[in-house]
C-alpha positions in Angstrom: -6.6 16.0 14.5 -5.1 12.3 13.7 -6.4 9.4 12.4 -8.4 7.8 15.8 -8.3 3.7 15.5 -8.1 1.6 18.7 -7.4 -1.7 16.7 -5.8 -2.9 13.2 -8.5 -2.7 11.1 -9.6 -4.5 7.6 -8.9 -2.3 5.0 -7.3 -4.0 2.1 -5.2 -2.2 -1.0 -5.2 -3.1 -5.2 -2.3 -4.8 -6.8 -2.0 -1.6 -8.7 -1.5 0.2 -5.2 0.5 -2.2 -4.0 3.0 -1.2 -7.5 3.0 2.0 -5.9 3.5 1.9 -2.5 6.6 -0.5 -2.9 7.8 0.6 -6.2 7.5 -2.7 -7.7 8.9 -3.9 -11.2 7.8 -6.1 -13.6 10.5 -8.6 -12.5 9.6 -7.8 -8.7 6.0 -9.6 -9.3 7.6 -12.5 -11.2 9.4 -13.1 -7.4 8.0 -15.5 -4.8 6.1 -12.8 -2.8 5.0 -13.0 0.5 2.4 -10.3 1.5 2.5 -10.3 5.6 -0.5 -8.5 7.3 -2.6 -8.4 3.7 -5.7 -8.6 5.9 -8.6 -8.1 3.0 -6.0 -7.4 -0.3 -6.8 -7.7 -3.2 -3.3 -7.8 -4.7 -3.1 -11.6 -4.4 -6.7 -12.4 -6.5 -5.3 -10.0 -9.0 -1.5 -10.6 -9.4 -2.2 -14.0 -8.9 -4.9 -14.0 -11.9 -2.0 -12.6 -14.0 0.2 -15.9 -13.3 1.8 -13.8 -10.2 3.4 -16.3 -7.2 1.7 -14.7 -4.0 1.0 -16.0 -0.9 -1.2 -13.7 2.3 -0.6 -14.2 5.5 -2.3 -12.4 8.5 -4.3 -13.6 11.5 -7.4 -12.7 9.8 -7.9 -15.8 7.9 -9.1 -17.7 10.5 -12.7 -15.9 9.8 -15.1 -17.0 6.9 -15.1 -14.6 4.6 -18.7 -13.5 5.5 -17.2 -12.4 8.9 -14.2 -10.6 7.0 -16.9 -8.8 5.6 -18.7 -7.7 8.6 -15.8 -6.1 9.9 -14.6 -4.5 7.3 -18.4 -3.2 7.0 -18.4 -2.3 10.9 -15.1 0.7 10.3 -15.4 1.6 6.6 -17.5 4.5 7.3 -16.3 5.3 10.5 -13.0 5.7 9.0 -14.1 7.4 5.9 -15.8 9.6 8.1 -12.4 10.7 9.8 -10.7 11.5 6.4 -13.7 13.2 5.7 -13.0 15.3 8.9 -8.9 16.0 8.4 -8.7 17.0 5.2 -5.0 18.4 5.7 -3.9 15.1 6.7 -4.2 13.6 3.4 -3.0 14.0 -0.4 -5.4 13.4 -3.1 -3.5 12.5 -6.0 -4.0 8.7 -6.0 -7.7 8.1 -4.6 -9.3 12.2 -5.6 -11.6 12.1 -2.4 -13.0 10.4 0.4 -15.9 9.0 -1.8 -13.7 7.7 -4.2 -10.8 6.0 -1.4 -14.5 4.1 0.0 -15.1 3.2 -3.4 -12.2 1.8 -3.7 -11.7 0.0 -0.4 -14.8 -2.0 -1.6 -14.3 -2.5 -4.7 -10.8 -4.3 -3.3 -12.8 -6.0 -0.6 -15.4 -7.5 -3.1 -12.4 -9.0 -5.5 -11.0 -10.3 -1.8 -13.9 -11.9 -0.5 -14.3 -13.5 -4.4 -11.1 -14.9 -4.1 -11.0 -15.9 -0.6 -14.2 -18.3 -1.0 -12.8 -20.1 -3.7 -10.9 -23.8 -3.2 -8.2 -22.8 -5.2 -7.4 -19.7 -2.9 -7.1 -21.9 0.3 -3.1 -22.2 -0.1 -2.6 -18.9 -0.6 -4.1 -17.5 2.1 -2.3 -19.1 5.5 -3.5 -18.0 8.9 -0.8 -16.5 10.7 0.6 -13.7 12.8 3.7 -11.3 13.4 6.3 -12.3 15.1 6.0 -15.6 14.4 5.3 -17.1 10.6 5.6 -20.8 10.2 7.6 -20.7 6.8 10.9 -22.4 5.8 14.0 -19.8 6.2 14.6 -18.1 2.7 11.0 -19.7 1.7 10.3 -16.2 -0.2 11.9 -14.0 -2.3 10.1 -11.0 -1.3 8.2 -9.9 1.8 5.9 -6.7 1.4 3.9 -5.4 4.8 1.7 -3.2 4.5 -0.2 -0.5 6.7 0.8 -2.4 9.5 4.2 -2.1 10.9 5.5 1.6 11.6 1.9 2.5 11.0 0.5 1.4 14.6 3.4 2.2 16.9 1.4 3.0 19.4 -0.4 0.0 19.7 2.8 -1.8 19.4 5.7 -2.4 21.1 9.6 -1.2 19.5 10.6 -5.3 20.9 7.6 -6.4 18.6 8.7 -4.3 15.7 12.1 -5.8 15.7 11.4 -9.4 16.5 8.9 -9.1 13.0 11.0 -7.4 10.8 13.8 -9.8 11.6 11.0 -12.9 11.2 10.1 -11.3 7.8 14.3 -11.6 7.1 14.3 -15.0 7.9 11.4 -16.4 5.4 12.7 -13.9 2.7 15.4 -12.3 0.5 14.3 -9.0 1.2 11.5 -7.3 3.3 9.8 -4.0 2.2 7.7 -2.0 3.9 5.3 0.9 3.6 3.9 3.4 4.7 7.0 4.8 7.8 4.4 7.2 9.7 2.1 6.6 12.0 -1.6 7.3 12.8 -0.6 10.9 13.7 1.1 11.1 10.8 4.7 11.2 12.9 7.6 9.3 11.6 7.7 6.1 13.4 9.6 6.0 16.6 11.3 2.8 16.1 12.5 3.5 12.6 15.9 5.0 13.3 16.7 2.4 15.9 15.6 -0.7 13.4 17.6 0.5 10.9 20.8 1.1 13.0 19.8 -2.9 13.9 20.0 -4.1 10.8 23.2 -2.3 9.7 24.8 -3.6 12.7 23.8 -7.4 11.5 24.9 -6.8 8.3 21.6 -5.9 6.1 21.3 -3.4 3.2 19.0 -0.6 4.7 17.6 2.1 2.7 14.8 4.3 3.1 12.9 4.7 -0.6 10.4 7.1 -2.1 7.8 5.6 -3.6 5.1 7.5 -6.4 1.9 6.5 -4.0 1.1 8.9 -1.1 -2.5 9.4 0.1 -1.5 10.2 4.5 0.2 13.3 3.8 4.6 12.4 3.8 3.6 9.1 3.6 5.8 8.2 0.3 8.5 6.3 1.6 9.3 2.5 2.0 12.0 1.1 4.4 14.0 -1.9 1.9 16.4 -4.2 3.8 18.0 -7.1 1.7 20.3 -9.7 2.7 24.0 -8.7 1.4 
């Protein structure tokens, strides 16, 4: 049984999860980073507190903090119940159990909301959506996209994915996308043709293993760099 979601859900990840999902080094964390479709991740809040330079972009940021919290509260228990019902689909090396996963997501949400409410967060949380981002060419060193592209392949077309990847490459020197599996735990059918398109355009493209795995088999990211 695969995870059943009829829309993108407001689940966020922590700085430590981003480190592992995207194999981020200490040098990476000093770069100008764009988090694409970050949702209610605490990555921005945590890294900013450590002196990092992060901008997050998501259509969710058009909402007030209370509204985002309500959206999270409306879906969290249903998603965790689906996880409990599909134990063979998950790897519990990072999150030790469905209950621990829920606690992590709640903590991440609380950290995000606290930071999002602060006046100093206004410039770091930008309303926007792929495949068109309101940033200048090469404004960032590194763009990260977590749990959106490829994961929702059944909801978003190949044309959307292709345009989104090239748009991220317009605004950043390097792009990393995780995971590469769909909600049904299958490799996204869009991955290979997008790799071919990127290679044809002269980009350096690789699939790289990472130390994070929650969906069974989802332990690789796509990395695209300008040559």
